[in-house]
LORO-795417 format. One record per atom (N, C-alpha, C): atom name; x, y, z; chain; residue number from 0. Coordinates in Angstrom, 1 decimal. Example, Ala and Ser with C-alpha at 12.3 -4.5 7.8 and 13.67 -1.06 7.14 Angstrom:
  site    east   north      up  unit  pos
     N    13.2    -5.7     7.8     A    0
    CA    12.3    -4.5     7.8     A    0
     C    13.2    -3.3     7.8     A    0
     N    12.8    -2.2     7.1     A    1
    CA    13.7    -1.1     7.1     A    1
     C    12.9     0.0     7.9     A    1
This chain:
  site    east   north      up  unit  pos
     N   129.1   151.2    33.4     A    0
    CA   127.7   151.7    33.3     A    0
     C   126.8   150.6    34.0     A    0
     N   125.8   151.1    34.7     A    1
    CA   124.9   150.2    35.4     A    1
     C   124.0   149.5    34.5     A    1
     N   123.3   148.4    35.0     A    2
    CA   122.4   147.7    34.2     A    2
     C   121.2   148.6    33.7     A    2
     N   120.8   149.5    34.6     A    3
    CA   119.7   150.4    34.3     A    3
     C   120.1   151.3    33.2     A    3
     N   121.3   151.8    33.2     A    4
    CA   121.8   152.7    32.1     A    4
     C   121.9   151.9    30.8     A    4
     N   122.4   150.7    30.9     A    5
    CA   122.5   149.9    29.7     A    5
     C   121.2   149.6    29.1     A    5
     N   120.2   149.4    29.9     A    6
    CA   118.8   149.2    29.4     A    6
     C   118.3   150.4    28.7     A    6
     N   118.5   151.6    29.3     A    7
    CA   118.0   152.9    28.7     A    7
     C   118.7   153.1    27.4     A    7
     N   120.0   152.9    27.3     A    8
    CA   120.8   153.2    26.1     A    8
     C   120.3   152.2    25.0     A    8
     N   120.1   150.9    25.4     A    9
    CA   119.6   149.9    24.4     A    9
     C   118.2   150.3    23.9     A    9
     N   117.4   150.8    24.8     A   10
    CA   116.0   151.2    24.4     A   10
     C   116.1   152.3    23.3     A   10
     N   116.9   153.3    23.6     A   11
    CA   117.1   154.4    22.6     A   11
     C   117.6   153.9    21.3     A   11
     N   118.6   153.0    21.3     A   12
    CA   119.2   152.5    20.1     A   12
     C   118.1   151.7    19.3     A   12
     N   117.3   150.9    20.0     A   13
    CA   116.3   150.1    19.3     A   13
     C   115.2   151.0    18.7     A   13
     N   114.8   152.1    19.4     A   14
    CA   113.8   153.0    18.9     A   14
     C   114.4   153.7    17.7     A   14
     N   115.6   154.1    17.8     A   15
    CA   116.2   154.9    16.7     A   15
     C   116.5   154.0    15.4     A   15
     N   116.8   152.7    15.7     A   16
    CA   117.1   151.8    14.6     A   16
     C   115.9   151.2    14.0     A   16
     N   114.9   150.8    14.8     A   17
    CA   113.7   150.1    14.3     A   17
     C   112.4   150.6    14.7     A   17
     N   112.3   151.7    15.5     A   18
    CA   111.0   152.3    15.9     A   18
     C   110.5   151.8    17.2     A   18
     N   109.5   152.4    17.8     A   19
    CA   109.0   152.1    19.1     A   19
     C   108.4   150.7    19.1     A   19
     N   107.9   150.2    18.0     A   20
    CA   107.3   148.9    18.0     A   20
     C   108.4   147.8    18.2     A   20
     N   109.6   148.1    18.1     A   21
    CA   110.7   147.1    18.3     A   21
     C   111.0   147.0    19.8     A   21
     N   110.5   147.9    20.6     A   22
    CA   110.8   147.9    22.0     A   22
     C   109.9   146.9    22.8     A   22
     N   110.4   145.6    22.8     A   23
    CA   109.8   144.6    23.6     A   23
     C   110.8   144.3    24.7     A   23
     N   110.3   143.7    25.8     A   24
    CA   111.1   143.4    26.9     A   24
     C   112.3   142.5    26.5     A   24
     N   112.0   141.5    25.7     A   25
    CA   113.0   140.5    25.2     A   25
     C   114.1   141.2    24.4     A   25
     N   113.6   142.1    23.4     A   26
    CA   114.6   142.8    22.6     A   26
     C   115.5   143.7    23.3     A   26
     N   114.9   144.4    24.3     A   27
    CA   115.7   145.4    25.1     A   27
     C   116.7   144.6    25.9     A   27
     N   116.2   143.6    26.6     A   28
    CA   117.1   142.8    27.5     A   28
     C   118.3   142.2    26.7     A   28
     N   118.0   141.7    25.5     A   29
    CA   119.0   141.1    24.6     A   29
     C   120.0   142.3    24.2     A   29
     N   119.5   143.4    23.8     A   30
    CA   120.3   144.5    23.3     A   30
     C   121.2   145.1    24.4     A   30
     N   120.6   145.1    25.6     A   31
    CA   121.3   145.6    26.8     A   31
     C   122.3   144.6    27.4     A   31
     N   122.1   143.3    27.1     A   32
    CA   123.0   142.3    27.7     A   32
     C   122.6   142.0    29.1     A   32
     N   121.3   142.1    29.5     A   33
    CA   120.8   141.9    30.8     A   33
     C   119.7   140.8    30.8     A   33
     N   119.4   140.3    31.9     A   34
    CA   118.3   139.3    32.0     A   34
     C   117.0   140.0    31.9     A   34
     N   116.0   139.3    31.5     A   35
    CA   114.6   139.8    31.5     A   35
     C   114.2   140.2    32.8     A   35
     N   114.6   139.5    33.9     A   36
    CA   114.2   139.8    35.2     A   36
     C   114.8   141.2    35.7     A   36
     N   116.0   141.4    35.2     A   37
    CA   116.7   142.7    35.5     A   37
     C   115.9   143.9    34.9     A   37
     N   115.5   143.6    33.6     A   38
    CA   114.8   144.7    32.9     A   38
     C   113.5   145.0    33.7     A   38
     N   112.7   144.0    34.0     A   39
    CA   111.4   144.2    34.7     A   39
     C   111.6   144.7    36.1     A   39
     N   112.7   144.4    36.7     A   40
    CA   113.0   145.0    38.0     A   40
     C   113.2   146.5    37.9     A   40
     N   113.9   147.0    37.0     A   41
    CA   114.2   148.4    36.8     A   41
     C   113.0   149.1    36.2     A   41
     N   112.3   148.5    35.3     A   42
    CA   111.2   149.1    34.6     A   42
     C   110.0   148.2    34.5     A   42
     N   109.1   148.3    35.5     A   43
    CA   108.0   147.3    35.5     A   43
     C   107.0   147.4    34.3     A   43
     N   107.0   148.6    33.6     A   44
    CA   106.1   148.7    32.5     A   44
     C   106.8   149.3    31.3     A   44
     N   106.2   149.1    30.1     A   45
    CA   106.8   149.8    28.9     A   45
     C   106.7   151.3    29.0     A   45
     N   105.6   151.8    29.7     A   46
    CA   105.5   153.2    29.8     A   46
     C   106.6   153.8    30.7     A   46
     N   107.0   153.1    31.8     A   47
    CA   108.1   153.5    32.6     A   47
     C   109.4   153.5    31.8     A   47
     N   109.6   152.5    31.0     A   48
    CA   110.8   152.4    30.2     A   48
     C   110.9   153.5    29.2     A   48
     N   109.8   153.8    28.4     A   49
    CA   109.8   154.8    27.4     A   49
     C   109.9   156.2    28.0     A   49
     N   109.2   156.4    29.1     A   50
    CA   109.3   157.7    29.8     A   50
     C   110.7   158.0    30.3     A   50
     N   111.3   157.0    30.9     A   51
    CA   112.7   157.2    31.4     A   51
     C   113.7   157.3    30.3     A   51
     N   113.5   156.6    29.2     A   52
    CA   114.4   156.7    28.1     A   52
     C   114.4   158.1    27.5     A   52
     N   113.2   158.7    27.3     A   53
    CA   113.1   160.1    26.8     A   53
     C   113.7   161.0    27.8     A   53
     N   113.4   160.9    29.1     A   54
    CA   114.0   161.8    30.1     A   54
     C   115.5   161.7    30.1     A   54
     N   116.0   160.5    30.1     A   55
    CA   117.5   160.3    30.1     A   55
     C   118.1   161.0    28.9     A   55
     N   117.6   160.7    27.7     A   56
    CA   118.2   161.3    26.5     A   56
     C   118.2   162.8    26.6     A   56
     N   117.0   163.4    27.0     A   57
    CA   116.9   164.8    27.1     A   57
     C   117.9   165.4    28.1     A   57
     N   118.0   164.8    29.3     A   58
    CA   119.0   165.4    30.3     A   58
     C   120.4   165.3    29.7     A   58
     N   120.8   164.2    29.1     A   59
    CA   122.2   164.1    28.5     A   59
     C   122.3   165.2    27.4     A   59
     N   121.3   165.3    26.5     A   60
    CA   121.4   166.2    25.4     A   60
     C   121.5   167.7    25.9     A   60
     N   120.7   168.0    26.9     A   61
    CA   120.7   169.4    27.5     A   61
     C   122.1   169.7    28.1     A   61
     N   122.7   168.7    28.8     A   62
    CA   124.0   168.9    29.4     A   62
     C   125.0   169.2    28.4     A   62
     N   125.0   168.4    27.3     A   63
    CA   126.0   168.6    26.2     A   63
     C   125.8   169.9    25.5     A   63
     N   124.6   170.3    25.2     A   64
    CA   124.4   171.5    24.5     A   64
     C   124.6   172.7    25.4     A   64
     N   124.3   172.6    26.7     A   65
    CA   124.5   173.7    27.6     A   65
     C   126.0   174.0    27.8     A   65
     N   126.8   172.9    27.9     A   66
    CA   128.2   173.1    27.9     A   66
     C   128.7   173.9    26.7     A   66
     N   128.2   173.5    25.5     A   67
    CA   128.6   174.1    24.3     A   67
     C   128.2   175.5    24.2     A   67
     N   127.0   175.8    24.6     A   68
    CA   126.4   177.2    24.6     A   68
     C   127.1   178.1    25.6     A   68
     N   127.5   177.5    26.7     A   69
    CA   128.2   178.3    27.7     A   69
     C   129.6   178.8    27.1     A   69
     N   130.2   177.9    26.5     A   70
    CA   131.5   178.2    25.8     A   70
     C   131.3   179.2    24.7     A   70
     N   130.2   179.1    24.0     A   71
    CA   129.9   180.0    22.9     A   71
     C   129.6   181.4    23.5     A   71
     N   128.8   181.5    24.6     A   72
    CA   128.5   182.7    25.2     A   72
     C   129.7   183.4    25.8     A   72
     N   130.6   182.6    26.4     A   73
    CA   131.8   183.1    27.0     A   73
     C   132.8   183.6    26.0     A   73
     N   132.6   183.2    24.7     A   74
    CA   133.5   183.6    23.7     A   74
     C   133.3   185.1    23.2     A   74
     N   132.2   185.7    23.7     A   75
    CA   131.9   187.1    23.3     A   75
     C   131.6   187.2    21.8     A   75
     N   131.1   186.2    21.2     A   76
    CA   130.8   186.2    19.8     A   76
     C   129.6   187.2    19.5     A   76
     N   129.7   187.8    18.4     A   77
    CA   128.7   188.7    17.9     A   77
     C   127.5   187.9    17.4     A   77
     N   126.3   188.4    17.6     A   78
    CA   125.1   187.7    17.1     A   78
     C   125.2   187.2    15.7     A   78
     N   125.8   188.0    14.8     A   79
    CA   125.8   187.6    13.4     A   79
     C   126.7   186.3    13.2     A   79
     N   127.6   186.0    14.1     A   80
    CA   128.5   184.9    14.0     A   80
     C   127.8   183.6    14.6     A   80
     N   126.8   183.8    15.4     A   81
    CA   126.2   182.7    16.1     A   81
     C   125.6   181.6    15.2     A   81
     N   124.9   182.0    14.1     A   82
    CA   124.2   180.9    13.3     A   82
     C   125.2   179.9    12.8     A   82
     N   126.4   180.3    12.4     A   83
    CA   127.3   179.3    11.9     A   83
     C   127.8   178.4    13.0     A   83
     N   127.9   178.9    14.2     A   84
    CA   128.3   178.1    15.3     A   84
     C   127.1   177.1    15.7     A   84
     N   125.9   177.6    15.6     A   85
    CA   124.7   176.7    15.9     A   85
     C   124.7   175.5    14.9     A   85
     N   124.9   175.9    13.6     A   86
    CA   125.0   174.8    12.6     A   86
     C   126.1   173.8    12.9     A   86
     N   127.2   174.3    13.3     A   87
    CA   128.3   173.4    13.6     A   87
     C   128.0   172.5    14.8     A   87
     N   127.3   173.1    15.8     A   88
    CA   126.9   172.3    17.0     A   88
     C   125.9   171.2    16.6     A   88
     N   125.0   171.5    15.7     A   89
    CA   124.0   170.5    15.3     A   89
     C   124.7   169.4    14.6     A   89
     N   125.6   169.6    13.8     A   90
    CA   126.4   168.6    13.1     A   90
     C   127.1   167.7    14.1     A   90
     N   127.7   168.4    15.1     A   91
    CA   128.4   167.7    16.2     A   91
     C   127.5   166.8    17.1     A   91
     N   126.3   167.3    17.3     A   92
    CA   125.4   166.6    18.3     A   92
     C   124.4   165.7    17.7     A   92
     N   124.2   165.7    16.4     A   93
    CA   123.1   164.9    15.8     A   93
     C   123.5   163.6    15.1     A   93
     N   124.3   162.8    15.8     A   94
    CA   124.7   161.6    15.3     A   94
     C   124.1   160.4    16.1     A   94
     N   123.8   159.3    15.4     A   95
    CA   123.3   158.1    16.1     A   95
     C   121.8   158.0    16.1     A   95
     N   121.4   156.8    16.4     A   96
    CA   120.0   156.5    16.4     A   96
     C   119.2   157.2    17.6     A   96
     N   119.9   157.7    18.6     A   97
    CA   119.3   158.3    19.7     A   97
     C   118.5   159.6    19.3     A   97
     N   119.0   160.3    18.2     A   98
    CA   118.4   161.4    17.7     A   98
     C   117.0   161.1    17.1     A   98
     N   116.9   160.0    16.4     A   99
    CA   115.7   159.5    15.8     A   99
     C   114.8   159.1    17.0     A   99
     N   115.3   158.4    18.0     A  100
    CA   114.5   158.0    19.1     A  100
     C   113.9   159.2    19.8     A  100
     N   114.6   160.3    20.0     A  101
    CA   114.1   161.4    20.6     A  101
     C   112.8   161.9    19.9     A  101
     N   112.9   162.0    18.6     A  102
    CA   111.7   162.5    17.8     A  102
     C   110.6   161.5    17.9     A  102
     N   110.9   160.2    17.8     A  103
    CA   109.9   159.1    17.9     A  103
     C   109.2   159.2    19.3     A  103
     N   109.9   159.4    20.3     A  104
    CA   109.3   159.4    21.6     A  104
     C   108.4   160.7    21.8     A  104
     N   108.8   161.8    21.2     A  105
    CA   107.9   163.0    21.2     A  105
     C   106.6   162.7    20.4     A  105
     N   106.7   162.1    19.3     A  106
    CA   105.5   161.7    18.5     A  106
     C   104.7   160.7    19.3     A  106
     N   105.3   159.7    19.9     A  107
    CA   104.6   158.7    20.6     A  107
     C   103.8   159.4    21.8     A  107
     N   104.4   160.4    22.4     A  108
    CA   103.7   161.1    23.5     A  108
     C   102.4   161.7    23.1     A  108
     N   102.2   162.0    21.8     A  109
    CA   101.0   162.5    21.3     A  109
     C    99.9   161.5    21.3     A  109
     N   100.3   160.2    21.3     A  110
    CA    99.3   159.1    21.4     A  110
     C    99.2   158.5    22.7     A  110
     N   100.2   158.7    23.6     A  111
    CA   100.3   158.1    24.9     A  111
     C   100.4   159.2    25.9     A  111
     N    99.3   159.5    26.6     A  112
    CA    99.3   160.6    27.6     A  112
     C   100.3   160.4    28.7     A  112
     N   100.7   159.1    29.0     A  113
    CA   101.6   158.9    30.1     A  113
     C   103.0   159.4    29.8     A  113
     N   103.3   159.6    28.5     A  114
    CA   104.6   160.2    28.1     A  114
     C   104.6   161.7    27.9     A  114
     N   103.4   162.3    27.8     A  115
    CA   103.2   163.7    27.5     A  115
     C   103.9   164.6    28.4     A  115
     N   103.9   164.4    29.7     A  116
    CA   104.5   165.3    30.7     A  116
     C   106.0   165.3    30.5     A  116
     N   106.6   164.2    30.2     A  117
    CA   108.1   164.1    30.0     A  117
     C   108.4   164.9    28.7     A  117
     N   107.6   164.7    27.7     A  118
    CA   107.8   165.4    26.4     A  118
     C   107.7   166.9    26.6     A  118
     N   106.7   167.3    27.4     A  119
    CA   106.5   168.8    27.7     A  119
     C   107.7   169.3    28.4     A  119
     N   108.2   168.6    29.4     A  120
    CA   109.4   169.0    30.1     A  120
     C   110.6   169.1    29.2     A  120
     N   110.7   168.2    28.3     A  121
    CA   111.8   168.2    27.3     A  121
     C   111.7   169.5    26.4     A  121
     N   110.6   169.8    25.9     A  122
    CA   110.4   170.9    25.0     A  122
     C   110.7   172.2    25.9     A  122
     N   110.2   172.2    27.1     A  123
    CA   110.4   173.4    27.9     A  123
     C   111.9   173.6    28.2     A  123
     N   112.6   172.5    28.4     A  124
    CA   114.0   172.6    28.7     A  124
     C   114.8   173.2    27.5     A  124
     N   114.4   172.7    26.3     A  125
    CA   115.0   173.2    25.1     A  125
     C   114.6   174.7    24.9     A  125
     N   113.4   175.1    25.2     A  126
    CA   113.0   176.5    25.2     A  126
     C   113.9   177.3    26.1     A  126
     N   114.1   176.8    27.4     A  127
    CA   115.0   177.6    28.3     A  127
     C   116.4   177.7    27.8     A  127
     N   116.9   176.6    27.2     A  128
    CA   118.2   176.6    26.6     A  128
     C   118.3   177.6    25.5     A  128
     N   117.3   177.6    24.6     A  129
    CA   117.4   178.6    23.5     A  129
     C   117.3   180.0    24.0     A  129
     N   116.4   180.2    25.0     A  130
    CA   116.3   181.6    25.6     A  130
     C   117.7   182.0    26.2     A  130
     N   118.4   181.1    26.9     A  131
    CA   119.7   181.4    27.5     A  131
     C   120.7   181.8    26.4     A  131
     N   120.7   181.1    25.3     A  132
    CA   121.6   181.5    24.2     A  132
     C   121.2   182.8    23.6     A  132
     N   119.9   183.1    23.4     A  133
    CA   119.5   184.3    22.8     A  133
     C   119.8   185.5    23.8     A  133
     N   119.7   185.3    25.1     A  134
    CA   120.0   186.3    26.1     A  134
     C   121.5   186.6    26.0     A  134
     N   122.3   185.5    25.9     A  135
    CA   123.8   185.7    25.8     A  135
     C   124.2   186.5    24.6     A  135
     N   123.4   186.4    23.6     A  136
    CA   123.7   187.1    22.3     A  136
     C   123.1   188.5    22.3     A  136
     N   122.4   188.9    23.5     A  137
    CA   121.9   190.2    23.6     A  137
     C   120.5   190.4    22.9     A  137
     N   119.8   189.4    22.6     A  138
    CA   118.5   189.5    22.0     A  138
     C   117.4   189.8    23.0     A  138
     N   116.7   190.9    22.8     A  139
    CA   115.6   191.3    23.7     A  139
     C   114.5   190.3    23.6     A  139
     N   113.7   190.1    24.7     A  140
    CA   112.6   189.2    24.7     A  140
     C   112.9   187.8    24.3     A  140
     N   114.0   187.3    24.8     A  141
    CA   114.6   186.0    24.5     A  141
     C   113.6   184.9    24.7     A  141
     N   112.8   185.0    25.8     A  142
    CA   111.9   183.9    26.2     A  142
     C   110.8   183.9    25.1     A  142
     N   110.4   185.0    24.6     A  143
    CA   109.3   185.1    23.6     A  143
     C   109.8   184.4    22.3     A  143
     N   111.0   184.6    21.9     A  144
    CA   111.6   184.1    20.7     A  144
     C   112.0   182.6    20.7     A  144
     N   112.3   182.2    21.9     A  145
    CA   112.9   180.8    22.0     A  145
     C   112.1   179.7    21.4     A  145
     N   110.8   179.7    21.6     A  146
    CA   110.0   178.6    21.0     A  146
     C   110.1   178.5    19.5     A  146
     N   110.2   179.7    18.9     A  147
    CA   110.3   179.7    17.4     A  147
     C   111.7   179.0    17.0     A  147
     N   112.7   179.3    17.7     A  148
    CA   114.0   178.7    17.5     A  148
     C   114.0   177.2    17.6     A  148
     N   113.4   176.8    18.7     A  149
    CA   113.3   175.3    19.0     A  149
     C   112.4   174.6    17.9     A  149
     N   111.3   175.2    17.6     A  150
    CA   110.4   174.6    16.5     A  150
     C   111.2   174.5    15.2     A  150
     N   111.9   175.6    14.9     A  151
    CA   112.7   175.6    13.6     A  151
     C   113.7   174.4    13.7     A  151
     N   114.4   174.3    14.8     A  152
    CA   115.5   173.3    14.9     A  152
     C   114.9   171.9    14.8     A  152
     N   113.7   171.7    15.5     A  153
    CA   113.0   170.4    15.4     A  153
     C   112.6   170.1    13.9     A  153
     N   112.0   171.1    13.3     A  154
    CA   111.6   170.9    11.9     A  154
     C   112.8   170.6    11.0     A  154
     N   113.9   171.3    11.2     A  155
    CA   115.1   171.0    10.4     A  155
     C   115.7   169.6    10.7     A  155
     N   115.5   169.2    11.9     A  156
    CA   116.0   167.8    12.3     A  156
     C   115.2   166.8    11.5     A  156
     N   113.9   167.0    11.4     A  157
    CA   113.0   166.1    10.7     A  157
     C   113.4   166.1     9.2     A  157
     N   113.6   167.3     8.7     A  158
    CA   114.0   167.4     7.3     A  158
     C   115.4   166.7     7.0     A  158
     N   116.3   166.8     7.9     A  159
    CA   117.6   166.1     7.8     A  159
     C   117.4   164.6     7.8     A  159
     N   116.6   164.1     8.7     A  160
    CA   116.3   162.7     8.7     A  160
     C   115.6   162.2     7.5     A  160
     N   114.6   163.0     7.0     A  161
    CA   113.9   162.5     5.8     A  161
     C   114.7   162.5     4.6     A  161
     N   115.7   163.4     4.5     A  162
    CA   116.5   163.5     3.3     A  162
     C   117.8   162.8     3.4     A  162
     N   118.2   162.4     4.6     A  163
    CA   119.5   161.8     4.8     A  163
     C   120.6   162.8     4.8     A  163
     N   120.3   164.0     4.9     A  164
    CA   121.4   165.1     5.0     A  164
     C   122.0   165.1     6.4     A  164
     N   123.3   164.9     6.4     A  165
    CA   124.1   164.9     7.6     A  165
     C   124.8   166.1     7.8     A  165
     N   124.7   167.1     6.9     A  166
    CA   125.5   168.3     7.0     A  166
     C   124.8   169.4     7.8     A  166
     N   123.6   169.4     8.0     A  167
    CA   122.8   170.4     8.7     A  167
     C   122.8   171.7     7.8     A  167
     N   123.0   171.5     6.5     A  168
    CA   123.1   172.7     5.6     A  168
     C   121.7   173.4     5.7     A  168
     N   121.8   174.7     5.7     A  169
    CA   120.6   175.6     5.8     A  169
     C   120.3   176.0     7.2     A  169
     N   120.8   175.3     8.2     A  170
    CA   120.5   175.6     9.6     A  170
     C   121.0   177.0     9.9     A  170
     N   122.2   177.3     9.5     A  171
    CA   122.7   178.7     9.9     A  171
     C   121.9   179.7     9.2     A  171
     N   121.5   179.5     7.9     A  172
    CA   120.7   180.5     7.3     A  172
     C   119.3   180.7     8.0     A  172
     N   118.7   179.6     8.3     A  173
    CA   117.4   179.7     9.0     A  173
     C   117.5   180.4    10.4     A  173
     N   118.6   180.0    11.1     A  174
    CA   118.8   180.6    12.4     A  174
     C   119.1   182.1    12.3     A  174
     N   119.9   182.4    11.3     A  175
    CA   120.2   183.8    11.0     A  175
     C   119.0   184.6    10.7     A  175
     N   118.1   184.1     9.9     A  176
    CA   116.8   184.8     9.6     A  176
     C   116.0   185.1    10.8     A  176
     N   115.9   184.1    11.7     A  177
    CA   115.1   184.3    12.9     A  177
     C   115.8   185.2    13.8     A  177
     N   117.1   185.1    14.0     A  178
    CA   117.9   185.9    14.9     A  178
     C   117.9   187.3    14.4     A  178
     N   118.2   187.6    13.2     A  179
    CA   118.2   189.0    12.7     A  179
     C   116.8   189.7    12.8     A  179
     N   115.8   188.9    12.7     A  180
    CA   114.4   189.4    12.9     A  180
     C   114.2   189.8    14.3     A  180
     N   114.9   189.2    15.3     A  181
    CA   114.7   189.5    16.7     A  181
     C   115.6   190.6    17.2     A  181
     N   116.6   191.0    16.4     A  182
    CA   117.5   192.0    16.8     A  182
     C   116.8   193.4    16.8     A  182
     N   117.2   194.2    17.8     A  183
    CA   116.6   195.6    17.8     A  183
     C   117.1   196.3    16.6     A  183
     N   116.2   197.1    16.1     A  184
    CA   116.5   197.9    14.9     A  184
     C   117.0   199.3    15.2     A  184
C-alpha cells in the first residue's frame, strides 16, 4: 500500500475511533507510519485530506456493494427474498471504524462547504446503486424509489451505531416494507 493510501486509511480509522477533531497532521502521520512531510506532500490541507478520505471510502464501499449486488441480481432472486439478502450484506459490510467515519464526514460536510460536493457525489452514487438493485428486482420507477431506500439504510446505520447493535436486525423488515410498497399491484 502506498504512503498516500496509508494516510487515507489512518484518517478514516482516526475519525471512526475518535472523531474528526482527532484528525491532526501529527496524529494522522503517526497512525499511518509516515513522516509529517509525507503527509503534507500528499495533502496540503485538512480539507484535502478529509475530502479525499470520504471519496476513497465511498469508492471502495461502492465497489464492494456493487459486486455483491451484481451477484444478487444474477441469482434471479425474487423481490420478496431480497430484503433478507440486503440485511445479510449490511452485516457483512458494516464493520470497523470506517463506517462511523463515513457518517461523520457526511455530517461534517453540512458545516464545511468544501466537503459538500464529495458528500453529494457519495449520496448520488448510493442512489444509483439502490436504483440498479431495484431495477434488477423488477421494481418500476426505481430511480424515484432509490433515495428512500438510501435514506432508510443511513437511518438504520445511525440507529445501529447508537444502540451498539451489530446484527442489522430490522433492516430486512424495513426494506421489505419499502420494497413491497413499490411493487406493482
